[in-house]
C-alpha positions, 0 to 999 in steps of 0.5 A: 241311693234309692233301691226299689222298695217292693213293700210299697203299694204299686201305685205309690212307686216311682215310674222305674220302680213301678215298671219293675214291679209289674215285670216281677208280677208278670214273671211270677204269674208265669211261674218264673222264679226270681233269684236274688242278685246276691245269690247270682253273684256268689258269696260276698257279692254286693249288687252295685245298686246296693252300694253307697257311692262315696266321695272323699274330700281329703284323701290322706292321713285321717282321710285314708282311715275314713275311706278304708273304714267306709269302704269296708273291703268293697261292701261300698264304692269309693267313687270320687277322691279329692285332695289339694295335695297330690302327695297326700292322695297318692296311696288312696288313688293307688288303692282305688284307681277307678275313683275319679280324682279332683283337686277342687271340691267345688268342681267335684260336686258340680260334676259328680253330684248325680253319681255320688250319695255321700261325702267324707270330709277329712280336711283341715278344720277351716274347710269343714263347714264350707265343704259339708254345707255345699254337699248337704245343699245337694242332698248328700249325706256327710261324715265330717271329721272333728271338730265339726267346724272351725267357728261357733257360728259354723257349728250352728249353721251345720246343725240347722242345715242337717235338719233342713236338708234331711241328710244323714250326718256323723262327726268323726269322734269315734268314741261316741260309738264306744261301749264305755261311752254308753256305759258312762251315760247309763251309770250317770243317768242311773244315779250311781254317783248321785247328782254330778256337780263338777267335771274335769277333762284333760289331754296330753295334746298338743303333740305338734308345735303351738305357741310358736312365731309365724315363720318369716320365710317364703319357700316355694310351694312343693310340686303337687300342692295347690296352695291357694285351694289349701288355704281355701276360705282362710286369709292369704299367707305364704306357703310354709312347711310349718302349716302342712300337712299336719301342723296346721292344727296349731294355727288359728287360721286353719286349726282349733288347737289341742282343744279342738282336736281332742275335746270332741272325743273327751268332752263328748262323754260328759256332754251326753251323759249330763245333757249339757247344752250351752254354757252360761260363762267361760274363763281361762288361763293360758301359758305365757310365751316369752320372745326375749328375757322378761318380754312377753311374746304376742302370738296372735297367730298360733294357739298357746302351748297349754291352757285351762278352761272353766265352763259354767253350765246352768241347772238342767231339769233335775240336774244341778248347775255344773262346773266344768274344767278342761286342761291341755298341754299336759296339765292335770287336775288334782288326783282324787283322794279316793285314787291310790297313789300308784293307780293310773289316772286316765290314760296316756292321751287324757281322761275325765273325772265326774264328781257327784253327791254320792261318789266319783267316776274316773275314765280315760279318753273316749270314756275308756275303762270307766271305774267308780272311785275308789276302784274297789267299789266296782266289785261291790256295785251292781252296774246297770246294763247300757241303755243304748245298744252297742255299736258293732265294732265300737269306735272302729265301727263308727264310719260303717254305722254312718254308711249303713244309716245312709242306706236307710235314709233320713232318720236312721240312727248315728252315734254323733249326728249333727243334732248332737255334734253341732251343740257339742262343737259350739261348747268346745269352741267356747273354750277357744273363744275364751283363749283368744280373748285372753290373749287379745291385747290393746295398747294402753292410753299412755302408750306404756305397754298393753292391757288385756281386757279379755282376762275376765269371766265371759258371760255367754248368751247361747241362743243368740251366740253372743258374749254379753259383757265384752264385745271384742270377744264376739269377733271370735264367734264367726269369721269372714271367708276369703273368696278363692 
């Protein structure tokens, strides 16, 4: 949207605005007072020209949450809805009956490009990048659910696109707008625990099926579901309820597993506080699934039930090299010795531990309730005020922060712009590259069993986006799109 800006010199205004400028000048000379539109409309009135016109691709589940938070009880306008599943879109269509409805996002962008200002993308992971890129190429601001993309190469592509097209961007990791995230950044930056050399992060996810075989059945596609559009750029496969509407997270073609779902929330805090950038090496171990007694299953299609991922980061300016470990599937790091046996370690969904040369810091998911260790030191330590201003509403204000930034235009601050969210997503997805390489198997030359060449420490050239010591791992840096 481009409301008139009468603070500009008259000659610099575009034609419609210049006309309005001259009209206002003439009325003022005649002694006629111009009453602001919000006064004419009464309390709470928002002029249509002051509203952001929002389109949403993915209208159910998390999409409904993003729509509601962006709409903010009518302060802005939900202009268009798009979903490949009419069942999922039902509630949103009833809540915003005036919004035009589409099934194919490409048709939506083609027909509505002149009527919308911004696009919410709340689809399965595999469609984030194609939809967001298409919207940015039309000059639309975008809010994209986490993880930003399905592949490392896509994350790099969206980071560069946001800069090129000069649009306002935000990834949906709401914790980046949280007070505690800002506090941890300040505490770490202020040297409260010294130089941080080790970080542990963990989650209780997955809470959906992972490490399961591909279903052999081929049931009929439910009425109201466009299965080909749901598959989008992913390879063709038969419909099954094992994939939608939510369980897609555990399948490599569509989701990014527990790591992709939760690490953009949890790893985000140390990524910012420690200015991490690209890792230089990654290795992992994953839980083994058996299809039969003593027979290891080869589940190349589904993410593993649990994993541990080790990332190694080089020294950064005045910060030392860092060892970073991620745990999912209910696995946990060892409890810090400074934590009493009955004190909680993180929260139900996950947590993080920072180890520095002067002490340790513990927090829950999103950096919630950070505490120095031992916890008694919180009573004796002077805590500095946060360096960045708090976001109105905290995590719940994440979408509104983006909406307000869109109205201000390119350069307006958001907590998780693609300039930060893109590199963070690349780092997160490095873990999945290691996991998929770990499970990659090749028949032995003698035909007796298999070898697993990816079970080593992988060396990463971040700038070139390439594993330098195992070429087969590079197949997981990017993916081929199906034409649909």
